[in-house]
C-alpha beads as a LAMMPS data file, in Angstrom:
LAMMPS data file: protein, C-alpha beads

358 atoms
357 bonds

1 atom types
1 bond types

-500.0 500.0 xlo xhi
-500.0 500.0 ylo yhi
-500.0 500.0 zlo zhi

Masses

1 110.0

Atoms # bond

1 1 1 -63.752 -317.138 -327.873
2 1 1 -62.423 -315.014 -324.888
3 1 1 -63.014 -315.358 -321.269
4 1 1 -62.695 -312.370 -318.993
5 1 1 -63.406 -313.687 -315.526
6 1 1 -64.984 -311.058 -313.293
7 1 1 -63.043 -310.590 -310.023
8 1 1 -65.630 -310.775 -307.314
9 1 1 -64.181 -307.668 -305.468
10 1 1 -62.436 -306.162 -308.371
11 1 1 -59.154 -307.798 -307.402
12 1 1 -57.200 -309.598 -309.975
13 1 1 -54.422 -309.939 -307.453
14 1 1 -56.625 -311.719 -304.957
15 1 1 -57.467 -314.397 -307.508
16 1 1 -53.828 -314.907 -308.385
17 1 1 -52.792 -315.185 -304.696
18 1 1 -55.570 -317.808 -304.083
19 1 1 -54.424 -319.868 -307.111
20 1 1 -50.760 -319.743 -305.950
21 1 1 -51.313 -320.366 -302.221
22 1 1 -50.038 -316.803 -301.357
23 1 1 -52.584 -315.791 -298.650
24 1 1 -55.469 -314.245 -300.400
25 1 1 -57.781 -311.795 -298.551
26 1 1 -60.861 -313.829 -299.226
27 1 1 -62.001 -316.906 -301.246
28 1 1 -62.950 -316.194 -304.710
29 1 1 -66.384 -317.107 -305.751
30 1 1 -68.560 -317.053 -308.847
31 1 1 -72.361 -317.568 -309.288
32 1 1 -73.531 -318.104 -312.835
33 1 1 -77.319 -318.088 -313.475
34 1 1 -78.087 -320.099 -316.666
35 1 1 -80.216 -318.438 -319.281
36 1 1 -83.076 -321.054 -318.760
37 1 1 -83.163 -320.000 -315.039
38 1 1 -83.367 -316.330 -316.112
39 1 1 -86.178 -317.158 -318.456
40 1 1 -88.073 -319.237 -315.831
41 1 1 -87.861 -316.772 -312.869
42 1 1 -87.284 -313.447 -314.525
43 1 1 -87.932 -310.587 -312.226
44 1 1 -87.952 -312.768 -309.056
45 1 1 -84.299 -313.800 -309.926
46 1 1 -83.388 -310.269 -310.855
47 1 1 -84.467 -308.952 -307.374
48 1 1 -82.089 -311.503 -305.746
49 1 1 -79.251 -310.632 -308.089
50 1 1 -79.567 -307.024 -307.377
51 1 1 -78.773 -307.638 -303.640
52 1 1 -75.463 -309.289 -304.401
53 1 1 -73.566 -306.919 -306.862
54 1 1 -70.356 -308.667 -306.061
55 1 1 -71.608 -311.836 -307.785
56 1 1 -73.831 -310.111 -310.464
57 1 1 -72.007 -306.809 -311.325
58 1 1 -73.762 -307.106 -314.861
59 1 1 -77.357 -307.129 -313.548
60 1 1 -79.410 -303.842 -313.240
61 1 1 -83.141 -303.212 -312.869
62 1 1 -84.594 -304.055 -316.338
63 1 1 -81.286 -305.240 -317.688
64 1 1 -82.893 -308.019 -319.802
65 1 1 -85.796 -308.065 -322.093
66 1 1 -87.109 -311.378 -321.053
67 1 1 -90.028 -311.496 -323.647
68 1 1 -87.802 -310.887 -326.581
69 1 1 -84.352 -312.284 -325.488
70 1 1 -82.574 -314.214 -328.365
71 1 1 -80.859 -317.429 -327.297
72 1 1 -77.647 -318.163 -328.936
73 1 1 -77.209 -321.078 -331.480
74 1 1 -77.452 -324.530 -329.814
75 1 1 -79.536 -323.032 -326.973
76 1 1 -82.797 -322.580 -329.027
77 1 1 -85.583 -325.118 -328.421
78 1 1 -86.408 -327.320 -331.348
79 1 1 -84.044 -325.524 -333.666
80 1 1 -81.226 -327.482 -335.290
81 1 1 -77.889 -325.749 -335.508
82 1 1 -74.855 -326.925 -337.521
83 1 1 -71.521 -325.675 -336.124
84 1 1 -68.325 -324.981 -337.950
85 1 1 -67.075 -328.460 -337.319
86 1 1 -70.167 -329.853 -339.102
87 1 1 -71.871 -331.164 -335.935
88 1 1 -75.605 -330.706 -335.523
89 1 1 -76.922 -329.482 -332.192
90 1 1 -80.486 -329.708 -330.762
91 1 1 -81.992 -328.710 -327.363
92 1 1 -85.463 -329.132 -325.884
93 1 1 -85.312 -326.154 -323.560
94 1 1 -84.520 -322.472 -324.424
95 1 1 -81.289 -321.570 -322.612
96 1 1 -79.934 -325.056 -321.998
97 1 1 -77.129 -326.089 -324.481
98 1 1 -78.181 -328.804 -326.616
99 1 1 -76.541 -332.253 -327.577
100 1 1 -74.980 -333.296 -330.867
101 1 1 -77.466 -335.400 -332.916
102 1 1 -75.618 -335.642 -336.133
103 1 1 -71.907 -336.545 -336.177
104 1 1 -70.012 -335.428 -339.385
105 1 1 -67.379 -338.313 -338.988
106 1 1 -69.633 -341.077 -337.886
107 1 1 -68.533 -342.717 -341.024
108 1 1 -64.795 -342.519 -341.505
109 1 1 -65.451 -342.153 -345.254
110 1 1 -66.370 -338.546 -344.680
111 1 1 -62.928 -337.793 -343.278
112 1 1 -61.381 -337.222 -346.807
113 1 1 -63.689 -334.206 -347.526
114 1 1 -63.933 -332.888 -343.841
115 1 1 -61.894 -329.819 -342.800
116 1 1 -61.107 -328.444 -339.300
117 1 1 -62.289 -324.843 -339.048
118 1 1 -59.845 -322.126 -339.988
119 1 1 -58.374 -320.894 -336.786
120 1 1 -57.840 -317.450 -338.149
121 1 1 -61.483 -316.714 -339.143
122 1 1 -63.735 -319.270 -337.473
123 1 1 -64.569 -320.248 -333.851
124 1 1 -66.762 -323.262 -333.078
125 1 1 -70.066 -321.534 -333.828
126 1 1 -69.344 -318.260 -335.632
127 1 1 -66.767 -315.842 -336.944
128 1 1 -63.417 -315.164 -335.093
129 1 1 -61.696 -311.754 -334.878
130 1 1 -58.400 -312.158 -333.135
131 1 1 -57.608 -308.240 -333.404
132 1 1 -60.912 -307.619 -331.540
133 1 1 -60.173 -310.318 -328.893
134 1 1 -56.690 -308.824 -328.346
135 1 1 -58.200 -305.379 -328.004
136 1 1 -60.836 -306.646 -325.501
137 1 1 -58.331 -308.465 -323.462
138 1 1 -55.820 -305.389 -323.345
139 1 1 -58.738 -303.226 -322.256
140 1 1 -59.817 -305.568 -319.456
141 1 1 -56.224 -305.694 -318.140
142 1 1 -56.230 -301.898 -318.082
143 1 1 -59.369 -302.066 -315.971
144 1 1 -57.456 -304.298 -313.409
145 1 1 -59.571 -307.469 -314.456
146 1 1 -58.182 -310.902 -314.707
147 1 1 -57.936 -311.931 -318.262
148 1 1 -58.256 -315.565 -319.425
149 1 1 -57.953 -317.381 -322.692
150 1 1 -60.545 -320.051 -322.932
151 1 1 -60.562 -323.171 -325.180
152 1 1 -63.998 -324.314 -326.310
153 1 1 -65.851 -326.583 -324.047
154 1 1 -65.170 -330.069 -324.993
155 1 1 -61.816 -329.179 -326.709
156 1 1 -60.489 -332.708 -327.076
157 1 1 -62.242 -335.744 -325.633
158 1 1 -65.670 -334.291 -326.123
159 1 1 -64.747 -333.016 -329.381
160 1 1 -63.961 -336.558 -330.563
161 1 1 -67.433 -337.649 -329.340
162 1 1 -69.075 -334.634 -331.201
163 1 1 -67.390 -335.611 -334.414
164 1 1 -67.619 -339.579 -334.169
165 1 1 -70.394 -340.259 -331.704
166 1 1 -69.962 -341.240 -328.072
167 1 1 -69.771 -344.959 -328.543
168 1 1 -67.670 -344.829 -331.834
169 1 1 -65.090 -342.567 -329.978
170 1 1 -64.708 -344.921 -327.056
171 1 1 -64.322 -347.873 -329.382
172 1 1 -61.760 -346.001 -331.396
173 1 1 -59.751 -345.369 -328.364
174 1 1 -59.925 -348.994 -327.236
175 1 1 -58.823 -350.359 -330.645
176 1 1 -56.209 -347.657 -331.489
177 1 1 -58.016 -347.034 -334.660
178 1 1 -55.624 -345.360 -337.163
179 1 1 -58.005 -342.724 -338.332
180 1 1 -58.783 -341.903 -334.626
181 1 1 -55.060 -341.462 -333.931
182 1 1 -54.549 -339.135 -336.811
183 1 1 -57.677 -337.038 -336.068
184 1 1 -56.688 -336.866 -332.357
185 1 1 -53.189 -335.514 -333.254
186 1 1 -54.859 -332.874 -335.582
187 1 1 -57.139 -331.817 -332.735
188 1 1 -54.216 -331.579 -330.268
189 1 1 -52.306 -329.241 -332.807
190 1 1 -55.381 -327.263 -333.337
191 1 1 -55.607 -326.591 -329.626
192 1 1 -51.952 -325.868 -329.426
193 1 1 -52.426 -323.051 -331.794
194 1 1 -55.210 -321.544 -329.748
195 1 1 -53.055 -321.763 -326.532
196 1 1 -50.204 -319.927 -328.319
197 1 1 -52.548 -317.318 -329.566
198 1 1 -53.794 -316.439 -326.147
199 1 1 -50.221 -316.602 -324.728
200 1 1 -48.992 -314.185 -327.512
201 1 1 -51.952 -311.690 -326.607
202 1 1 -51.024 -311.907 -322.894
203 1 1 -53.364 -313.648 -320.438
204 1 1 -53.229 -314.503 -316.733
205 1 1 -54.617 -317.976 -317.188
206 1 1 -55.914 -320.372 -319.984
207 1 1 -58.968 -322.297 -319.303
208 1 1 -59.312 -326.041 -320.535
209 1 1 -62.935 -327.096 -320.247
210 1 1 -63.811 -330.673 -320.768
211 1 1 -66.396 -333.141 -319.177
212 1 1 -64.663 -336.405 -318.336
213 1 1 -66.849 -338.045 -315.665
214 1 1 -70.222 -339.691 -315.368
215 1 1 -72.121 -339.901 -312.033
216 1 1 -69.976 -342.786 -310.675
217 1 1 -66.733 -342.506 -312.342
218 1 1 -64.771 -341.366 -315.578
219 1 1 -65.958 -342.399 -318.942
220 1 1 -62.752 -344.415 -319.300
221 1 1 -60.254 -346.146 -317.121
222 1 1 -57.374 -344.383 -315.502
223 1 1 -55.052 -346.359 -317.755
224 1 1 -56.839 -345.081 -320.809
225 1 1 -56.645 -341.560 -319.449
226 1 1 -52.806 -341.897 -319.022
227 1 1 -52.483 -343.429 -322.492
228 1 1 -54.423 -340.929 -324.415
229 1 1 -55.049 -337.797 -322.480
230 1 1 -52.130 -337.105 -320.013
231 1 1 -49.588 -336.634 -322.762
232 1 1 -51.958 -334.567 -324.873
233 1 1 -52.886 -332.402 -322.003
234 1 1 -49.261 -331.967 -321.009
235 1 1 -48.416 -330.661 -324.470
236 1 1 -51.093 -328.012 -324.172
237 1 1 -50.373 -327.039 -320.677
238 1 1 -46.443 -326.904 -321.088
239 1 1 -46.207 -323.604 -322.927
240 1 1 -48.495 -321.964 -320.280
241 1 1 -46.351 -323.018 -317.618
242 1 1 -43.267 -321.936 -319.472
243 1 1 -44.843 -318.534 -319.858
244 1 1 -45.852 -318.352 -316.169
245 1 1 -49.487 -318.347 -317.071
246 1 1 -51.962 -320.345 -314.901
247 1 1 -53.885 -323.271 -316.198
248 1 1 -57.461 -324.135 -315.070
249 1 1 -58.972 -327.525 -315.994
250 1 1 -62.712 -328.136 -315.745
251 1 1 -64.663 -331.335 -315.881
252 1 1 -68.096 -332.317 -314.604
253 1 1 -68.709 -335.804 -313.197
254 1 1 -66.876 -338.089 -310.847
255 1 1 -63.258 -337.649 -311.868
256 1 1 -61.560 -338.362 -308.395
257 1 1 -59.588 -341.257 -310.233
258 1 1 -57.972 -338.951 -312.772
259 1 1 -57.636 -335.744 -310.826
260 1 1 -54.110 -336.463 -309.666
261 1 1 -53.031 -337.261 -313.222
262 1 1 -54.446 -333.866 -314.294
263 1 1 -52.227 -332.222 -311.806
264 1 1 -49.099 -334.114 -312.915
265 1 1 -49.845 -333.099 -316.439
266 1 1 -49.506 -329.420 -315.327
267 1 1 -52.798 -328.242 -313.975
268 1 1 -52.750 -325.346 -311.575
269 1 1 -56.415 -325.067 -310.785
270 1 1 -58.723 -328.111 -310.924
271 1 1 -62.428 -327.639 -311.064
272 1 1 -64.076 -330.747 -309.678
273 1 1 -67.739 -331.049 -308.611
274 1 1 -68.208 -331.393 -304.848
275 1 1 -70.585 -334.015 -303.674
276 1 1 -70.221 -336.567 -306.521
277 1 1 -66.534 -336.661 -305.832
278 1 1 -66.990 -336.306 -302.035
279 1 1 -65.667 -333.369 -300.073
280 1 1 -63.516 -335.500 -297.771
281 1 1 -62.011 -337.468 -300.768
282 1 1 -61.084 -334.210 -302.507
283 1 1 -59.452 -333.015 -299.300
284 1 1 -57.538 -336.295 -298.983
285 1 1 -56.370 -336.534 -302.652
286 1 1 -55.684 -333.034 -303.855
287 1 1 -55.888 -330.428 -301.240
288 1 1 -52.511 -328.574 -301.215
289 1 1 -51.594 -330.253 -304.548
290 1 1 -53.313 -327.796 -306.754
291 1 1 -55.859 -325.002 -306.143
292 1 1 -59.430 -326.337 -306.111
293 1 1 -62.088 -324.250 -307.880
294 1 1 -64.878 -326.079 -306.333
295 1 1 -68.120 -326.568 -308.327
296 1 1 -70.954 -326.494 -305.843
297 1 1 -73.581 -329.193 -305.849
298 1 1 -76.374 -328.364 -308.440
299 1 1 -78.165 -331.803 -308.181
300 1 1 -79.593 -331.868 -304.659
301 1 1 -78.636 -329.114 -302.100
302 1 1 -78.834 -326.002 -304.420
303 1 1 -82.054 -326.921 -306.210
304 1 1 -83.984 -328.632 -303.446
305 1 1 -82.275 -327.992 -300.070
306 1 1 -83.158 -325.417 -297.389
307 1 1 -81.299 -322.241 -296.767
308 1 1 -79.751 -323.977 -293.541
309 1 1 -78.584 -326.911 -295.639
310 1 1 -76.875 -324.602 -298.217
311 1 1 -75.203 -322.682 -295.483
312 1 1 -73.872 -325.844 -293.817
313 1 1 -72.692 -327.141 -297.126
314 1 1 -70.615 -324.021 -297.995
315 1 1 -69.256 -323.947 -294.462
316 1 1 -68.189 -327.612 -294.573
317 1 1 -66.455 -327.062 -297.813
318 1 1 -64.555 -323.861 -296.684
319 1 1 -63.471 -325.569 -293.483
320 1 1 -62.347 -328.858 -295.156
321 1 1 -60.789 -327.626 -298.339
322 1 1 -59.581 -324.069 -297.637
323 1 1 -56.813 -322.726 -295.674
324 1 1 -55.246 -319.315 -294.802
325 1 1 -52.658 -320.020 -297.394
326 1 1 -55.303 -320.236 -300.189
327 1 1 -55.918 -322.934 -302.680
328 1 1 -59.685 -322.666 -302.781
329 1 1 -62.083 -320.939 -304.970
330 1 1 -65.903 -321.625 -305.427
331 1 1 -68.248 -321.608 -308.380
332 1 1 -71.895 -322.432 -308.666
333 1 1 -73.920 -322.828 -311.727
334 1 1 -77.658 -322.184 -311.304
335 1 1 -80.085 -324.246 -313.417
336 1 1 -83.774 -324.988 -313.241
337 1 1 -85.495 -325.801 -310.949
338 1 1 -83.176 -323.907 -308.454
339 1 1 -85.512 -321.153 -306.882
340 1 1 -84.427 -317.646 -306.366
341 1 1 -84.584 -318.002 -302.591
342 1 1 -81.996 -320.780 -302.815
343 1 1 -79.647 -318.600 -304.927
344 1 1 -80.115 -315.830 -302.148
345 1 1 -79.234 -318.339 -299.460
346 1 1 -76.176 -319.352 -301.601
347 1 1 -74.858 -315.903 -302.069
348 1 1 -75.411 -315.174 -298.305
349 1 1 -73.321 -318.133 -297.425
350 1 1 -70.596 -317.243 -299.873
351 1 1 -70.381 -313.807 -298.307
352 1 1 -70.470 -315.203 -294.758
353 1 1 -67.669 -317.675 -295.296
354 1 1 -65.484 -315.914 -297.823
355 1 1 -63.103 -314.394 -295.249
356 1 1 -63.275 -317.426 -292.890
357 1 1 -59.462 -317.946 -292.876
358 1 1 -58.699 -314.241 -292.331

Bonds

1 1 1 2
2 1 2 3
3 1 3 4
4 1 4 5
5 1 5 6
6 1 6 7
7 1 7 8
8 1 8 9
9 1 9 10
10 1 10 11
11 1 11 12
12 1 12 13
13 1 13 14
14 1 14 15
15 1 15 16
16 1 16 17
17 1 17 18
18 1 18 19
19 1 19 20
20 1 20 21
21 1 21 22
22 1 22 23
23 1 23 24
24 1 24 25
25 1 25 26
26 1 26 27
27 1 27 28
28 1 28 29
29 1 29 30
30 1 30 31
31 1 31 32
32 1 32 33
33 1 33 34
34 1 34 35
35 1 35 36
36 1 36 37
37 1 37 38
38 1 38 39
39 1 39 40
40 1 40 41
41 1 41 42
42 1 42 43
43 1 43 44
44 1 44 45
45 1 45 46
46 1 46 47
47 1 47 48
48 1 48 49
49 1 49 50
50 1 50 51
51 1 51 52
52 1 52 53
53 1 53 54
54 1 54 55
55 1 55 56
56 1 56 57
57 1 57 58
58 1 58 59
59 1 59 60
60 1 60 61
61 1 61 62
62 1 62 63
63 1 63 64
64 1 64 65
65 1 65 66
66 1 66 67
67 1 67 68
68 1 68 69
69 1 69 70
70 1 70 71
71 1 71 72
72 1 72 73
73 1 73 74
74 1 74 75
75 1 75 76
76 1 76 77
77 1 77 78
78 1 78 79
79 1 79 80
80 1 80 81
81 1 81 82
82 1 82 83
83 1 83 84
84 1 84 85
85 1 85 86
86 1 86 87
87 1 87 88
88 1 88 89
89 1 89 90
90 1 90 91
91 1 91 92
92 1 92 93
93 1 93 94
94 1 94 95
95 1 95 96
96 1 96 97
97 1 97 98
98 1 98 99
99 1 99 100
100 1 100 101
101 1 101 102
102 1 102 103
103 1 103 104
104 1 104 105
105 1 105 106
106 1 106 107
107 1 107 108
108 1 108 109
109 1 109 110
110 1 110 111
111 1 111 112
112 1 112 113
113 1 113 114
114 1 114 115
115 1 115 116
116 1 116 117
117 1 117 118
118 1 118 119
119 1 119 120
120 1 120 121
121 1 121 122
122 1 122 123
123 1 123 124
124 1 124 125
125 1 125 126
126 1 126 127
127 1 127 128
128 1 128 129
129 1 129 130
130 1 130 131
131 1 131 132
132 1 132 133
133 1 133 134
134 1 134 135
135 1 135 136
136 1 136 137
137 1 137 138
138 1 138 139
139 1 139 140
140 1 140 141
141 1 141 142
142 1 142 143
143 1 143 144
144 1 144 145
145 1 145 146
146 1 146 147
147 1 147 148
148 1 148 149
149 1 149 150
150 1 150 151
151 1 151 152
152 1 152 153
153 1 153 154
154 1 154 155
155 1 155 156
156 1 156 157
157 1 157 158
158 1 158 159
159 1 159 160
160 1 160 161
161 1 161 162
162 1 162 163
163 1 163 164
164 1 164 165
165 1 165 166
166 1 166 167
167 1 167 168
168 1 168 169
169 1 169 170
170 1 170 171
171 1 171 172
172 1 172 173
173 1 173 174
174 1 174 175
175 1 175 176
176 1 176 177
177 1 177 178
178 1 178 179
179 1 179 180
180 1 180 181
181 1 181 182
182 1 182 183
183 1 183 184
184 1 184 185
185 1 185 186
186 1 186 187
187 1 187 188
188 1 188 189
189 1 189 190
190 1 190 191
191 1 191 192
192 1 192 193
193 1 193 194
194 1 194 195
195 1 195 196
196 1 196 197
197 1 197 198
198 1 198 199
199 1 199 200
200 1 200 201
201 1 201 202
202 1 202 203
203 1 203 204
204 1 204 205
205 1 205 206
206 1 206 207
207 1 207 208
208 1 208 209
209 1 209 210
210 1 210 211
211 1 211 212
212 1 212 213
213 1 213 214
214 1 214 215
215 1 215 216
216 1 216 217
217 1 217 218
218 1 218 219
219 1 219 220
220 1 220 221
221 1 221 222
222 1 222 223
223 1 223 224
224 1 224 225
225 1 225 226
226 1 226 227
227 1 227 228
228 1 228 229
229 1 229 230
230 1 230 231
231 1 231 232
232 1 232 233
233 1 233 234
234 1 234 235
235 1 235 236
236 1 236 237
237 1 237 238
238 1 238 239
239 1 239 240
240 1 240 241
241 1 241 242
242 1 242 243
243 1 243 244
244 1 244 245
245 1 245 246
246 1 246 247
247 1 247 248
248 1 248 249
249 1 249 250
250 1 250 251
251 1 251 252
252 1 252 253
253 1 253 254
254 1 254 255
255 1 255 256
256 1 256 257
257 1 257 258
258 1 258 259
259 1 259 260
260 1 260 261
261 1 261 262
262 1 262 263
263 1 263 264
264 1 264 265
265 1 265 266
266 1 266 267
267 1 267 268
268 1 268 269
269 1 269 270
270 1 270 271
271 1 271 272
272 1 272 273
273 1 273 274
274 1 274 275
275 1 275 276
276 1 276 277
277 1 277 278
278 1 278 279
279 1 279 280
280 1 280 281
281 1 281 282
282 1 282 283
283 1 283 284
284 1 284 285
285 1 285 286
286 1 286 287
287 1 287 288
288 1 288 289
289 1 289 290
290 1 290 291
291 1 291 292
292 1 292 293
293 1 293 294
294 1 294 295
295 1 295 296
296 1 296 297
297 1 297 298
298 1 298 299
299 1 299 300
300 1 300 301
301 1 301 302
302 1 302 303
303 1 303 304
304 1 304 305
305 1 305 306
306 1 306 307
307 1 307 308
308 1 308 309
309 1 309 310
310 1 310 311
311 1 311 312
312 1 312 313
313 1 313 314
314 1 314 315
315 1 315 316
316 1 316 317
317 1 317 318
318 1 318 319
319 1 319 320
320 1 320 321
321 1 321 322
322 1 322 323
323 1 323 324
324 1 324 325
325 1 325 326
326 1 326 327
327 1 327 328
328 1 328 329
329 1 329 330
330 1 330 331
331 1 331 332
332 1 332 333
333 1 333 334
334 1 334 335
335 1 335 336
336 1 336 337
337 1 337 338
338 1 338 339
339 1 339 340
340 1 340 341
341 1 341 342
342 1 342 343
343 1 343 344
344 1 344 345
345 1 345 346
346 1 346 347
347 1 347 348
348 1 348 349
349 1 349 350
350 1 350 351
351 1 351 352
352 1 352 353
353 1 353 354
354 1 354 355
355 1 355 356
356 1 356 357
357 1 357 358
């Protein structure tokens, strides 16, 4: 899988300056409208997107056939999908990624006949073509775009839950299960190979997407995080740092207790959610220690707030987490039931405050 992150104003340099605290010209920002939202609001959402080409450069009038759009595997309602790891996914709503409902290693007896997908020919859900990936990345670089390698979402911790089931995986960690230890090491090596592939192609950043938090804290204690994941993440991040390539680490949920450990492991850009962690707490704990790619609230303010409340939220976040040196980016995921008028209010606020420090 490749990730070519669109630069909002066509400036790779501005992104790099923001990440490195080198006085960017504006705050980089992204707005991603989920396919379920496109499917729900269709032309009404399209009209909003057309007003903000800096956030939606791919949208043009009539760009999508809403009646006949084919959702990708694991995003199709009531359709089971088995991925290349042997996990079966199901979703109840078109456009929303499903959950794993059948775990190939729920019984450790299955481990003897189970195989990790061939990194040369298979990605998580389909075929892999490294030559085409490299060609796409080189072409993007020629166009002046920021080019990113991206590990699969849930590349380590979540992968264990996909393979074993959530409860089993946590119990395995607590009990130092020998099968778990061996499988965990195999997954780290698999991800190391992916990282080195991207570094050999030549990228500006490598993205490491996991989800490590619940509504009120991480899935595990900070001590458990230090034991299992800090050394593993450090192994994956080290070659990036040695190559001068930025590292970006995503996690949903309240992860405040383990954010500093992520930074110690070598993360350049952390991607925490705003309100569940607390804007003031994020400013106190990590501002200035790593670039913050802030995930804008999608639980209350964006779906249910007024345009004024959305504007006030963005203003507060920029003032408390940003600085003229940089270190702040913003990203918003749009999911049902967020209405088009709230997406418009968000985009207006991002425009309004993006040059606050300049």
